[in-house]
C-alpha positions in Angstrom: 64.2 63.0 -16.0 65.6 65.8 -17.5 64.0 68.5 -20.6 66.8 69.7 -23.2 66.3 73.2 -24.9 68.6 74.3 -27.4 68.0 77.4 -28.8 71.0 77.7 -30.4 70.6 74.8 -32.9 74.5 73.9 -32.2 73.8 70.8 -29.5 73.8 67.2 -30.2 70.4 66.5 -27.7 71.2 63.0 -27.7 74.6 63.4 -26.9 74.0 65.4 -24.2 71.1 63.4 -23.1 73.7 60.5 -22.9 76.1 62.7 -20.7 73.6 63.8 -18.2 72.5 60.1 -17.9 75.9 59.0 -17.0 76.0 62.2 -14.4 73.1 61.3 -12.5 73.8 57.6 -12.3 77.2 58.1 -11.3 76.1 60.7 -8.3 73.0 58.2 -7.6 70.5 61.7 -8.5 67.1 60.6 -10.0 65.8 64.6 -9.9 63.7 66.3 -12.5 65.3 69.3 -14.1 65.6 71.1 -17.4 69.0 72.2 -19.2 68.6 75.1 -21.4 71.3 75.8 -23.9 71.2 79.7 -24.9 73.5 82.4 -26.4 75.6 85.2 -24.8 72.7 87.8 -24.9 70.3 85.3 -23.3 72.2 84.4 -20.6 73.4 88.2 -19.9 69.5 89.1 -19.9 69.0 86.1 -17.3 72.1 87.4 -14.8 70.9 90.7 -15.0 67.5 90.0 -14.1 67.9 87.3 -11.4 71.5 88.3 -10.2 72.0 92.1 -10.8 75.1 91.3 -13.4 74.6 92.9 -16.6 77.0 91.0 -18.1 77.4 87.4 -19.9 78.4 84.3 -18.3 79.2 80.5 -18.7 76.2 79.0 -16.8 73.4 80.0 -14.4 71.8 77.3 -12.2 68.7 78.1 -10.5 68.2 75.1 -7.7 64.4 74.6 -6.3 66.1 74.5 -3.2 68.0 78.1 -3.1 64.6 79.2 -1.4 61.7 77.7 0.8 61.5 74.2 0.8 59.7 72.9 -2.4 56.8 70.9 -1.4 57.3 67.2 -2.7 54.6 64.9 -3.7 54.9 61.4 -3.1 56.2 58.8 -5.6 56.9 61.9 -8.4 60.7 62.7 -8.7 62.3 65.5 -6.9 62.5 68.7 -8.5 65.9 70.4 -8.8 66.0 73.2 -11.0 67.2 74.7 -14.2 70.5 74.8 -15.9 71.4 77.6 -18.6 74.6 77.2 -20.5 75.6 80.3 -23.1 77.2 78.2 -26.2 79.2 81.1 -26.9 80.8 81.3 -23.7 81.0 77.5 -23.4 83.0 77.6 -26.7 85.1 80.5 -25.7 86.2 78.8 -22.6 87.3 75.5 -24.4 89.2 77.8 -26.3 90.8 79.4 -23.8 91.8 76.4 -21.6 92.7 74.7 -24.9 90.1 71.8 -24.9 87.6 70.2 -26.5 84.5 71.9 -26.8 82.6 68.8 -25.9 84.8 68.1 -22.9 83.6 71.7 -21.9 80.3 71.3 -22.6 80.6 68.0 -20.4 82.2 70.0 -17.6 79.5 72.3 -17.6 77.0 70.0 -17.2 78.9 68.2 -14.1 79.0 72.2 -12.9 75.2 73.2 -13.3 74.2 69.5 -11.9 76.3 70.0 -8.7 74.9 73.5 -8.1 71.4 71.9 -8.3 72.3 69.6 -5.9 73.4 72.3 -3.4 76.7 72.8 -3.9 78.5 75.9 -4.1 81.9 77.9 -5.0 83.1 81.1 -3.8 85.9 81.4 -6.5 87.3 79.7 -9.7 90.1 78.2 -8.0 90.3 74.5 -9.0 92.9 73.7 -6.6 91.0 74.8 -3.4 87.4 75.0 -4.2 85.7 71.6 -3.3 82.8 71.9 -5.5 85.1 72.5 -8.4 87.7 69.8 -7.2 84.7 67.1 -7.0 83.6 68.5 -10.4 87.1 67.3 -11.5 87.3 64.1 -10.0 84.0 63.3 -11.8 85.4 64.4 -14.9 88.0 61.9 -14.5 85.9 59.0 -12.9 83.3 59.1 -16.3 86.2 59.6 -19.1 85.0 62.7 -19.8 88.2 64.4 -20.2 89.4 64.4 -23.6 
């Protein structure tokens, strides 16, 4: 199950929910997590408070498995964590990459879910980072590229 919160009022929650369901189904994932759509100011505050970086970014992911093992209750969905996406940064990315807004949003959703599952990357090099290569493979497999 996933929870979607849009502080910006600019996201089609039904479309996002459908995209997330498709990603989870493709990955065989059934964990529980939240997706929060925020402003640049909101994500900058989170980035400053939790990562020590006083700057905005497009996405922040707080995975439950980043720290100590999270206790599980048998029969309950596995908790994955929280994804925060800056709509303003996402729109700048889309413009800079000359891609459709929805394509970039789908890319960030895939990206965030991969982080929640424990994947990470040291750079943003799409040609050499295994996580980013996997992200683009999923985008293509799900028909998410415009």
